[in-house]
C-alpha positions in Angstrom: -7.7 0.1 51.2 -5.2 0.9 48.5 -5.8 3.8 46.1 -6.6 2.7 42.5 -3.6 2.6 40.3 -3.6 5.0 37.3 -2.9 3.6 33.9 -1.8 7.0 32.7 2.0 7.2 32.6 3.8 9.8 34.7 3.8 13.3 33.1 0.0 13.6 32.6 -2.5 12.6 30.1 -1.6 13.1 26.5 2.2 13.4 26.8 2.7 9.6 26.4 0.5 9.7 23.2 2.6 12.5 21.7 5.8 10.7 22.4 4.4 7.5 20.7 3.2 9.5 17.7 6.6 10.8 17.1 7.8 7.3 16.5 5.4 7.0 13.5 6.1 10.4 11.8 8.9 9.0 9.7 7.7 7.0 6.7 9.3 3.6 6.2 11.7 3.1 3.3 10.4 1.6 0.1 11.3 -2.0 0.4 8.8 -4.4 -1.2 9.5 -8.1 -1.6 10.2 -9.5 -5.0 7.8 -12.1 -6.4 9.0 -15.6 -7.1 10.9 -15.8 -10.5 9.1 -17.0 -13.6 5.6 -16.5 -12.0 2.8 -14.3 -13.4 3.5 -11.6 -10.7 7.2 -11.6 -11.7 6.3 -11.2 -15.4 3.9 -8.3 -14.6 6.4 -6.6 -12.4 9.1 -6.8 -15.1 6.7 -4.9 -17.5 5.7 -2.4 -14.7 9.4 -1.7 -13.9 10.1 -1.1 -17.6 7.5 1.8 -17.3 4.8 0.0 -19.2 1.1 0.4 -18.3 -0.5 -3.0 -18.3 -4.0 -4.0 -19.3 -5.5 -7.5 -19.5 -5.2 -7.7 -23.3 -1.5 -6.6 -23.2 -0.8 -9.1 -20.5 -2.5 -11.9 -22.3 -0.6 -11.1 -25.5 2.7 -11.4 -23.6 2.0 -14.3 -21.2 -1.1 -16.2 -22.6 -2.8 -15.5 -19.3 -5.8 -13.4 -18.3 -4.8 -13.6 -14.6 -3.3 -10.0 -14.5 -5.6 -8.9 -11.6 -4.5 -11.8 -9.5 -0.8 -11.0 -10.2 -1.4 -7.4 -9.3 -3.0 -8.5 -6.0 0.1 -10.5 -5.2 2.4 -7.6 -6.0 0.4 -5.3 -3.7 0.5 -7.9 -1.0 4.3 -7.9 -1.4 4.4 -4.2 -0.9 4.5 -2.9 -4.5 2.5 0.4 -4.9 0.7 -0.6 -8.1 -1.7 2.1 -9.2 -4.9 1.5 -11.2 -6.8 3.6 -13.7 -10.1 2.6 -15.3 -10.1 2.8 -19.1 -13.6 3.5 -20.5 -14.3 2.4 -24.0 -17.5 3.4 -25.8 -20.0 0.6 -25.8 -17.8 -1.8 -23.8 -17.0 -2.6 -20.2 -14.2 -0.5 -18.7 -10.9 -2.3 -18.1 -8.1 -1.8 -15.5 -4.9 -0.1 -16.5 -2.1 -0.9 -14.0 1.1 1.1 -13.5 3.9 2.0 -11.1 4.5 5.6 -10.2 7.6 7.0 -11.8 9.4 7.7 -8.5 9.2 4.0 -7.6 10.3 2.9 -11.1 13.4 5.1 -10.6 14.0 3.7 -7.1 14.0 0.1 -8.4 16.3 0.8 -11.4 19.0 1.7 -8.9 18.7 -1.6 -7.0 19.2 -5.2 -7.9 16.6 -7.8 -8.5 15.8 -10.8 -6.3 18.2 -9.9 -3.5 
């Protein structure tokens, strides 16, 4: 009868895990995808890259659309690190305030659009 085969790589338990973990220590470069031109996500991203903080009323005034949350969801799916704060107003529902962190705005201003 053959001895059972070990699934632990040579070198002992834990050494393989440590070697694999070192592969993930480095963070990937910031490389989101650009949204399709002339879409609501594209219009939202233009404002965010300009350093503007977006709310639904601001977005509606610029685009005629209240679909800002959907546009932000698409941007996040494409890899954009859009941040959200909640604006509380006395006697009214809070609204979302969307923005890009300054370090990402600076990183984008050095690159070209829709590569």
